[in-house]
C-alpha positions in Angstrom: -31.9 9.6 27.4 -29.0 12.0 26.8 -27.6 11.6 23.3 -25.3 14.6 23.9 -23.3 12.4 26.3 -20.9 9.6 25.5 -22.6 6.3 24.5 -23.1 3.8 27.2 -22.8 1.0 24.6 -21.1 1.6 21.2 -21.3 -1.2 18.7 -18.9 -0.8 15.8 -18.8 -3.1 12.7 -20.1 -6.2 14.6 -20.3 -9.3 12.4 -20.9 -12.9 13.2 -20.5 -16.0 11.0 -20.9 -19.7 11.7 -18.6 -22.3 10.1 -15.4 -21.7 8.1 -14.4 -21.1 4.5 -16.9 -21.6 1.7 -19.3 -23.3 4.2 -19.5 -20.2 6.5 -22.9 -18.7 7.0 -22.9 -15.0 7.9 -25.6 -14.0 10.3 -24.6 -10.5 11.3 -22.9 -8.0 9.0 -21.3 -4.7 10.0 -23.8 -3.9 12.8 -23.1 -0.3 14.0 -25.1 1.8 16.4 -24.9 3.4 19.8 -27.0 3.3 22.9 -27.0 6.2 25.3 -27.3 6.4 29.1 -30.9 6.1 30.2 -32.1 5.2 26.7 -34.6 2.4 25.9 -33.7 0.8 22.6 -35.6 -2.1 21.0 -34.2 -4.3 18.3 -36.7 -5.7 15.7 -36.4 -7.4 12.4 -37.7 -10.3 10.3 -38.0 -13.7 11.9 -34.6 -15.4 11.8 -32.7 -12.2 11.2 -30.3 -12.9 14.1 -31.7 -10.6 16.8 -30.9 -13.0 19.6 -27.4 -13.7 18.1 -26.8 -10.0 18.2 -27.7 -9.7 21.9 -25.5 -12.7 22.7 -22.6 -11.0 21.0 -23.3 -7.7 22.7 -23.2 -9.3 26.1 -20.2 -11.5 25.4 -22.2 -14.7 25.8 -21.1 -15.5 22.2 -17.9 -14.2 20.5 -18.3 -12.0 17.5 -16.4 -12.8 14.3 -15.3 -9.2 13.9 -16.0 -5.7 15.2 -16.2 -4.5 18.8 -18.6 -3.6 21.6 -17.6 -0.7 23.9 -19.2 -0.3 27.3 -18.6 3.1 28.8 -15.6 3.5 26.5 -13.9 0.2 27.4 -13.9 -2.8 25.0 -16.1 -5.7 26.0 -13.9 -8.8 26.4 -16.3 -11.0 28.5 -19.4 -10.9 30.6 -19.6 -7.6 32.5 -21.2 -7.1 35.9 -22.6 -3.8 34.7 -24.9 -5.7 32.4 -27.8 -7.9 33.5 -29.8 -10.2 31.2 -33.5 -11.3 31.2 -34.1 -14.3 28.9 -37.3 -15.3 27.1 -37.4 -18.8 28.6 -38.0 -18.0 32.3 -38.9 -21.6 33.0 -35.3 -22.5 32.1 -33.5 -19.6 33.7 -35.1 -20.1 37.2 -33.8 -22.8 39.4 -36.9 -25.0 40.2 -35.5 -26.2 43.6 -34.9 -22.6 44.8 -37.6 -20.3 46.2 -38.2 -16.9 44.5 -36.0 -15.2 47.1 -33.1 -17.6 46.6 -33.4 -17.4 42.8 -33.0 -13.6 43.1 -30.2 -13.9 45.6 -28.3 -16.2 43.3 -27.3 -13.2 41.2 -25.3 -11.9 44.3 -23.4 -15.1 44.8 -20.0 -13.8 43.7 -20.2 -10.7 45.8 -19.7 -12.6 49.0 -22.2 -10.6 51.0 -23.5 -11.6 54.4 -26.5 -13.9 54.1 -28.7 -11.4 55.9 -27.8 -8.7 53.3 -28.5 -11.1 50.4 -31.9 -11.8 51.9 -32.6 -8.1 52.4 -31.6 -7.2 48.8 -33.5 -10.1 47.3 -36.7 -9.4 49.2 -36.4 -5.7 48.3 -36.0 -6.6 44.6 -39.1 -8.8 44.8 -41.1 -6.0 46.3 -40.0 -3.7 43.4 -41.5 -6.1 40.9 -44.8 -6.6 42.9 -44.0 -10.0 44.4 -44.1 -9.2 48.1 -45.5 -12.2 49.9 -44.1 -14.7 47.3 -40.6 -14.9 48.6 -40.9 -18.5 49.8 -42.7 -19.9 46.8 -41.0 -22.0 44.2 -41.2 -21.3 40.5 -43.7 -24.1 39.9 -46.0 -22.4 42.4 -46.0 -19.2 40.4 -47.8 -18.2 37.1 -45.7 -17.5 34.0 -46.0 -13.7 34.6 -44.9 -14.1 38.2 -41.9 -16.3 37.2 -40.8 -13.6 34.7 -41.1 -11.0 37.5 -38.7 -13.1 39.5 -36.3 -13.2 36.6 -36.5 -9.4 36.3 -35.9 -9.0 40.0 -32.9 -11.2 39.7 -31.5 -9.1 36.9 -32.1 -5.8 38.8 -30.8 -6.9 42.3 -27.2 -6.3 41.1 -28.2 -2.7 40.2 -26.9 -3.0 36.6 -26.2 0.0 34.4 -27.5 -1.9 31.3 -30.5 -4.3 31.3 -30.6 -6.5 28.2 -33.9 -8.4 27.5 -34.3 -11.2 24.9 -38.0 -11.3 24.0 -38.9 -11.4 27.7 -42.7 -11.3 27.2 -43.1 -13.5 24.2 -44.4 -16.6 26.2 -46.8 -14.7 28.5 -50.5 -14.1 28.0 -51.6 -10.8 26.5 -52.9 -9.1 29.7 -49.8 -10.0 31.7 -47.6 -8.9 28.9 -49.0 -5.4 29.0 -48.5 -5.3 32.8 -44.9 -6.3 32.5 -44.3 -3.8 29.7 -45.5 -1.0 32.1 -43.4 -2.5 35.0 -40.3 -2.5 32.8 -40.9 1.1 31.8 -41.5 2.2 35.4 -38.3 0.4 36.6 -36.3 1.9 33.8 -37.5 5.4 34.4 -37.0 5.2 38.2 -33.5 3.8 38.0 -32.5 5.8 34.9 -31.3 2.5 33.4 -30.2 1.8 29.9 -32.3 -0.9 28.4 -31.9 -2.9 25.2 -34.8 -5.3 24.3 -35.1 -7.7 21.4 -38.7 -8.3 20.3 -40.7 -9.6 17.3 -43.7 -7.5 18.4 -43.7 -4.1 16.6 -46.4 -2.6 18.8 -44.3 -3.5 21.9 -41.2 -1.9 20.4 -43.0 1.3 19.5 -44.6 1.5 23.0 -41.4 1.0 24.9 -38.7 2.6 22.9 -36.9 5.8 22.6 -35.4 4.4 19.4 -35.9 1.3 17.4 -33.1 -0.5 15.6 -34.6 -2.2 12.6 -32.5 -5.1 11.2 -32.6 -6.5 7.7 -32.0 -10.2 6.9 -29.6 -12.6 5.3 -27.3 -11.4 6.8 -28.6 -9.0 9.3 -27.5 -5.3 9.1 -29.0 -2.1 10.4 -31.7 -1.1 7.9 -32.8 2.0 9.8 -32.8 3.5 13.3 -36.3 5.0 14.1 -36.7 7.7 16.7 -39.9 7.3 18.8 -41.1 10.7 19.9 -44.0 9.6 22.1 -42.8 11.3 25.3 -42.0 9.7 28.6 -45.5 9.5 30.0 -47.1 6.5 28.2 -50.0 4.2 28.9 -51.5 1.2 27.1 -54.6 3.0 26.0 -54.0 6.6 24.9 -50.4 6.0 23.7 -51.4 3.1 21.4 -54.4 4.9 20.1 -52.5 8.0 19.1 -51.9 9.0 15.5 -48.1 9.0 15.9 -48.1 5.5 17.3 -50.0 4.3 14.3 -47.6 6.0 11.9 -44.5 4.6 13.7 -46.0 1.1 13.7 -46.7 1.3 10.0 -43.3 2.6 9.2 -41.5 -0.1 11.1 -43.8 -2.8 9.7 -43.1 -1.6 6.1 -39.3 -1.7 6.8 -39.6 -5.3 7.9 -41.8 -6.3 5.0 -39.4 -4.7 2.6 -36.5 -6.6 4.1 -38.4 -9.8 3.9 -39.2 -9.2 0.2 -35.5 -8.4 -0.6 -34.4 -11.6 1.2 -37.0 -13.7 -0.6 -35.9 -12.2 -4.0 -32.2 -13.0 -3.2 -33.1 -16.6 -2.4 -35.1 -17.1 -5.6 
């Protein structure tokens, strides 16, 4: 992460409402923050705060009502090949009639590469996520964790500058979740990628992040941006047992609980 450089993504005054006139419901309000090259940023907030809506607006899968998103200094006006996305529902994002290799190669379809090159790149991506030997297996022949590894390989095969992940480990068992967290960190470090990940898991956010964007609710706005000074070398045991990890976890949890209390008081 290099916060002295220009932002990779710069979000300015982003707002999103559904409906029109008096019936409009505002989900996001004046979201403003920057993400720098090589940074790992997690977005957390109360349930229903609009975290997924925010990511969809950031990646132009959904139009914002106002504000703008800049990528490397240029305004985002549509889906950008510099950005890859990993969704939570890997069972829906993978094509069940395609092998793991072909699911990964699908991301290269619009590049019009020779078939042999697509095969080489797809197999290399599968090796990078620990799935060598599974190239010819179909999604239904793979465990949930393996399916999500295929989804990650597909996101990485295009060599994106920004990887966006929407609660990618929420539907996976606890042990596999820890393994995929470490895999994601390893890939991010080795490729010097910028990663933005939405999660409801505060421990996950603290473990992975350089900074955490904490959203409030009704409508969502940036409550605080928390810097995570845990260093680059992290592991699931010593990092999570450290005093600083516990302090950061408590701080973020208290921010979310405060936001929930405020939202509840407004609704009363």
